[in-house]
N, C-alpha and C positions, 0 to 999 in steps of 0.2 A: 722319130730318132731324135737321141739326145746329142746336143751339140754343147762344148764350151767356147766360148770367144775368146780368142785370144788377145788381149788387151796389152799389145805392144807398142812401146815408145816408137821414136823415128829410127833406132837402132845406132851401131857403131859406138867407138870411143867418145866419151864426155857427153853422151845422150842424157837427156833429164828422166825422171821417173815416167813410167808409163802413165797415160791418163787413166783417172779412176773410171768406174763402169757408170753409166748414168742410172741404172736400176739395178736391183738384186737378180732378177728372173723374168725372163718373157716367154709366154707360152702361143705358138705361133699355128696360125691356121685352123683352131679348132672352130667349134659350132656351139656359140654362146646360148645357155638357157640360164637366163640372168636371175631367177628365182623370183621375178615380179609376174609371172602368167606372161610375159612379152612372148611373140613368137620366136623362134630360134633364128640366129644370124650369124654370119661368119665374121669373126674380128679377134684380133691378136689381144692378149693381156699383159701387161707390163705390172711387175710387183717391185715395191721398194720399201725397205723399213718396215715390214709386215702389213702393208696396207695396198690397195690396189691403185696403180700410179695412172694407169691408161687403160681405156677399151676401145679399141678401133684400130687404127693405122699406127704401129709403133715406129715408121718411119725410120730414122738413123740411130733411135735411141741404142747406145752400147749397153749391153747385158753381161753381167758375171756369169748368167748360166741360161741357156736355151732349152726348150722343150719343145718337139715336135708334136703339135694336138692334131693334125691331119686326121680326120675321121672319127675324131673323139669329140664327145659332149664337153664342154667346160661349163659346169653348175657349181653355186655356192656348196660349200661344205654342208652336209646335211645337219639337223639339230634334233637330237632324241630329247624331246620336252617331258617324256618319262621315264628316267632311268633308276634303276635300284643300286646304283654303284656307290652310295654313300660310305660305305666301309672299305671297298675296294680303293678310294681315291684316298683316304687316309694311310695307305701302303707306301711305302719306298718306290723309286722308279722302276726297279726289276718287276715289282709285283704288279704295279700298274701295267707295265708292257707287257707282262705273260696274260694277264686278265682282261685287257682292253685292245690288245692287238687287232682280234678279229672284229670289233666293232669299227676301229679305224680303218680296218681294210674293206668295210662296206660303204666309206664313205662319210662315217660321222665324224664331225670336228668338234662339237659341243654336246654336253650332257645336261640335263637338269636333274637333279636328286631331290629328295625330300618328299617324294610322291606318295600318295595313298595314306598320308598320316603318320609315314612311317619314316624314321631317321634318328640319327647319332645325337643330335642337339635340337632345343637347349636342353640340359640336363643337369640337374642338380646333383649334390651326392646322394639323396636318398633315392633318386629317381634313375640313377644309372645302372644300379644292378638289375633293375627291373626292364630297363630298355636294352641291356646286354642280353638277356634271354629272350626278349621277344625278338631281338635283330640278329639272334645266332644263326639263323638260316640264310641270311645275306651277308656273314661275316667271313671273309676267307681267313685262312690259318695264319696266325700271328697278328691280325688287326685288332686293333682296339681303339675305343673312343675316349672313355672318362668323362670327365666333369667337363663340359662345352657348352659356352653359348653358341649362337648362329655365327656371330662376329669371330669370335675364336676359333670354330670349326672354318669358316672361310681364309683366316688368317693361317691357318695349320696349313692348308691346302696351297697357299701362295707362298709360303717358306718353305716346304718341301718339294714342290714342284709338281707339273702336270704334265700328262702325256696329250690331253686334248683340254679345251676349254671346258669349265663348270660350272654352275652356279646351283642355287639351291631355291627351293621354296621354304617355307617354315611349316613343319609338319606337327600338325594337331595333336598328336599322340604325346611327343615328349612334352608337348605344352601342358595339356591337361595333366600327366603323370607327375609331373615336376610341380604343379599347383596342388593336386589332390589324390595323388596316389592312384594305383591300377583297381579301381572299384565303380560299382555302379552309382546311380543317383546324380541328380542334379548340383552343380557347383553352389557354394554359398555366394554371397555378394562380394566376400573378401577373396576367394578363390578364381571368380571370373576377372575381378579386377588384376590379379596376380598374373592370369593367362594373357589379358588384352595388354599388361604392361610388357611380358614376354614376347608377344606378337609383335607389339611395337618395336623392341628393340631388333627384333630380326628382321623386320622390314626396314629398320633404319640402318641397319648392317649390309643392307643390299639384297634380300630375299626377294624374290619376284612374284611372292604372294603366299596364301596360305594352303595347305592340303589337307583335306579330310578323309579318311579311311573307314568307312562306316558299317563293313562287316568284320573290321577288325578292332581288338580292346586298345585303346579305350573309346574310339570314335564309337562303336555300337552303343555305348551308354549314354552318347549325347542326344537330348532332345532337340527337335527343329529351333527353338527359341534360342539356345545356346549358341548353334551354330549362325543363325542369324546377326546375333549380337556381334560375334567374331568378324563375320562377314563384311559389316558396315566400316569396321576399322580398316579392313582390305580395301572396300571401296572408296574410301576418303583419301586412300594414296593411288588411288586407279591403278591398282595391282589386281592379280588374278587369283580367284577362288577355284580350286581345283577340287573333285570329289569322286572317290571311289564310292559309288552310291550304295545304299543300303543292301540291295539285293539285286541278281539279275535273273531270278526265275519267278515263283510267284509275286514278289514284290517287287518287280522291275518298274510297273509303271507307276504304282505309288512313290517308288522311290526316285524317279524321274520327276514327277510332280514336286516332291520335295525340295528338290535342288532349283527347279523352276521358282519355288516359292521364296528359297532363301536369296536367288536373285532379282526377284520382284520386290521382297521387303527390305532388302539391305542395299539395293543400287549398286552391286557388285557385279563386274563380269565374271560370269560362272562358266565352268570347264567340266564337261562329264567324262571322265577319265576311262578310256578303254571300252566305250560303249559296247554291250554285247548281251547276248542273251544266253544262260547255261541250262543246259539241256533240252532235247529236241522239241519237247512239247511247247515251248517256250520261245523259239525261234519266231513265231508270226507275231510275237509282241514288237518285234523290231521296229516293224512298219508303224506301229501305233507310238511308239518312244520317238521315233523321226519326226513323225506328225505333230506329236506333242510340241516338241521344240520349236518346230517351224513356227506353230501358232504363237508360241511364246516369244519369238523375235519378232512376228507381226505386231505386238503389242507392246515391244519396247525393251524386252529382257534379251540382255546381253550373253548369249549361251553357244558354245561350241562344244565339239568333241573330238575325240582322237580314237586311234585304233590300230591294233597289232595285225597284220595280214595271216594269222594263222588260227586254227579251231582247237588248240589247247592253249591254257595259261600255266603259269609257274606261280607259286607261293609258297607260304607256309603250311604244313601238315596241322598245325594246330588250329589253323581255319575251317576245320569240320567239325570243331565242338561248339556247344550252344554256349552263350553267352554266361550263364551262371558258372559254367565250368572254366572259365578263362578270367575270373575275377581273381585278383591277387598276383596276376603274371604266372608263368611258366611253371616256375617251382610248386605252385598252388596247383596248376591242373595236374602236374606227376604225382602229387599226394593224393588226388581224386583219383587219378587213373590206378592207381595202387589197392584202391579200395573196392571190393567186389560188388558191395552195395550201389556203388556208385556207377559201377560198369554196367549193372542192369538197368539203372535208369537212363544212362547213356545210350546203350543199345536200343531201347524203346524209343527214345526222343529221334536217334538218327534214321530208324528206320520208319517212324511213323508220322513224326511231326512236319509241319510245312510253316514258311516264313509267314509272318502276320504283321498286322499293323495296330497300333505303333510297335514297333519292335524293341524299343528302347524301355519299355514298361518293365516291371519286375516279373519275370519268366518270360519277356518276350524273345523272339528270335527272327533276325532279319532275312536269312538266307543258308538252307539245308542244303549243303552242296551233295552229300551221300544221297539225299532224295531226290537232287536234281539229275544226277548222271548215274548214280550206282557206284558199288565197289568197284565194279569192273571200270569204271569211268575215273578212276584217281589211282594216280602212279605215283611212286616213289621217284622222287627226282634227286634226293641227295641225303645222306645221312653224316655222323661226324667225320672230321679226317681220318679217323682210325677206325671207323664202324666198316659194317659189311658191303662195300661199293658194289658188290654183285647184284643188289636189289634193285638199285637204279634202273630205271626205265620200265619195270614191272607193275602189273596193277596189284591193289591191295586183295581183289577178289582172288586172282590166280595165286600170288604168296601165300594166301590163307588156305585155300584149298589145296595147294602143295603139302601143307604141314598139317593137314587134317583140323584146321581151328576155324573157329568162326571170325570173320574180319576185323569186327570191334576188338576181340581179344588180341589178335594178330597187331593191329595197330596201336594198341595201348601198350603192348610189351613193348613193341619196337619204340616207342616214344619212350619208355622209361629206360630201355637199353641204350639209348641214344641222348639220354639226358633232353629231349625237346627238340635236340638239333635235324630235325627231320623237315625236306623240301618236298612238295609236289607238284605235279603237273595234273591238270583238270581236262577232261576231255569234253566233247559237245559244246564247245563256245562258239556260239554263232554259225554252226556248221559241223562237219566232219569228214574228214579225209578230203576226199575231192568235191563233196557236196557243199559247195562253200558261196552259193547263190544269197544266203542272209548276210554273211560277212561281207559280200562285195557291195551290198547296197548300204552298209555303212560307209565302207570306204569311198564308193563314188558320190555320197552326199556333199554339196557344196562347203557343208560346216566342218569337213573332217580336216585332220591332218594325222600323220603318220608317226607311229612310236614303234620302240622295241618293246618295252616293260620286260626286259630281260636282260641277264647278266650272266658271267661264267664266274663263279666262286671257287674254281680249281679243283671241284669234287663231284661226283656223280654223273649226271646227265644234265647238262644245262640246256634250257629252252634255245633251240635253234634260232630264235628271234635275236640274239646277241650277236650273232654274226650274219644274219640274213634278212632281219625286217626290211629294210630300205632298198636292197636289190631285190628282194623278192617282190615288193610293190612295183618296181619297175618293170621286172619280168612278167608278172600278171598282168599288168597293164599293157604289155607289148603284145603278148600271147591272144587276149581276150578283147584288144582295141576297147578300152573301157573310156580314157579321158586322152586328151593331148598329152604329150610328154612334160610341155610346159606347164601345165596344171598338176601333174604328179610332181614334179620337181618343187613348184610352190609351195604345194603342201608340206614337204620336208624341209623349207627353207625360211620363205620370207612369212609364211603365215604362222609357224611356232614363234618366230622372232617376233611378229608384231602383237601375237597375243601375251607373251611375256614381257615385252617393252626392253628386249636386247637391242640395242643401239648398234649399227654399223655392221651387222652380220644378217645372212640369209639374202643377199644380193650382190649381186656382179656391178659393181659401179665405183668411179673414181671416188676414192677417200675411204672406202669401205674396207674392214679388216681382210687380209687376205687369206681367207679360209676356202679351199677350192677344191673339187673332186673332179678328174677326168675319167670319163669311162665310155667304152665302147657301146652305144646304144643297141646295137643288133644282137651282142651277146652278154650283155650285163644280167645277171641273177645271181640267185641263191644256189649254194650246193649244202648248206647243212640241212640235215634231216633228222628226225628223231631218234635214229640209230646212231648217226653219225653226226652229233649236232656241233661239233668244232670244226667241220671243213667250213672254209673261209670262201668269201664272194669270188666270183669270176667276172671277169670285165671292168673291173676297175683297175686303172693303169697306174693314176697318180693321187695322191691327197697331199694337200698342201694345209698345213696350220699355221696363221700367223706369219705366213711369208715363207715357212720351212717346210722342205720335202719329207714327209712323214712316211709315205708310200712310192717307190720309185719303180717305175715299170711293174707293177703288181708285186712288188716285194715291201714287206714292212722293214722299214729301216729303224724307225723310232726316234726318241729322243723327248725331252721333256720340252716341247713344243707350247704346250697350252698356257692358259691364264685362267685366273679367277673372274667371273663374270658376275655383275653386281648391277641390280636396278639403279 
């Protein structure tokens, strides 16, 4: 029950003004799961000026507002350390609230963007058109970035306002493209120095580390030595090096060994983004990868990983094509797709080639998604805002068969018609349907944190994780008795905060920022499905961002309550 305290004075004529409240908000009678992994305990929480004032008995504190938290868990707001909301955050308040409300309704109060080496900044004037093409799949209607440094990107977020807290990594893709364009080959000495300078500027502006995406251009063209050199600069500031590894099928083990090598040689803390195995025949490799990372930790390599609790992943459709086809960017890819001879080469490679090592050499390929899951395992997620939205949620095999087409010809023509603005869902990610034991082995590992790796860009069929990843983790944990509640909450709160170096968030303690989520532990869960991915979470009653109520008794009330997070 919600109550407002009447802060009256002594009453009557000539009385003085009412006494001001001691605190802004009090949560009464909840069960505190404080984010540290400590056992749950009954306690009240008082909030003042955007921070936690008291945890325990609030006594006679006068509050401007009270919330009855009886029967609810009071936890720190969830931190989504792997978000792709880079362009959503550049939108106005209405755009942010429309596209991010579902994320907040599942208890997320902070996001980190710039993941997988993808992002809008840093961008030179020459790099901006290339980045615009690469980022089209994750760009909502009306959004644009332009020429930005990391500092300018964060400044724009600060000046325009945010619906939740947001910080960024320095994405390797824009750094490399701004230095040497979108092509294969090793950087020159001058180019690597330019990359190091832009990385340093981003870290100095408050970025939490460097992210690389080694199945995407231009990361797929970067040799290990290039990455080690950049990682040394990350290590010198004790920031985080996050990595979408080279491949998650044939090359998964070698790709994990590469990440371990980067951590060992650079001294950086390294993080395996969305650890996964793509394709059923590769699911057994998960145990080997987890053992490799355990062994590395035992010898001093600081390595961690995260996981989204689903068996499909969302990305750009261009990711199905080999590296040579992606040189020069999306426009160059489309020119190649229009050439019948090039299509024949692509048809042969997509249906017969496998990932090989080293994948950055000329003609190399880290990860053949079609080979891993088949045409029936790749679904259209989205097209252009004015495109045929009825394609969303259907597999390339099904769509091609319906039209009497070869799948390669179908997807090539779709890419041409939509100017490359096609998103995809990839099936058989560490499981399929209810066969999720491989996925759960990643989730329950002590080094894991929980992420969404998903957004709603306002078109097509978004990945349901944007509305359900964190509450799905809570539901699966409750139904399968996997871990203690406090351990799952830790993996969503203080664990990502510590990995990234976010101060004063992810925990409930006096002086911490008042990012809080109140949920019913017996009923919290996800309602978003593959067919209805925009269904919002159930069981989340209240969400508080910097001391202000964003979700009130299960209803999103919104507001620009967030702030920019800087390292």
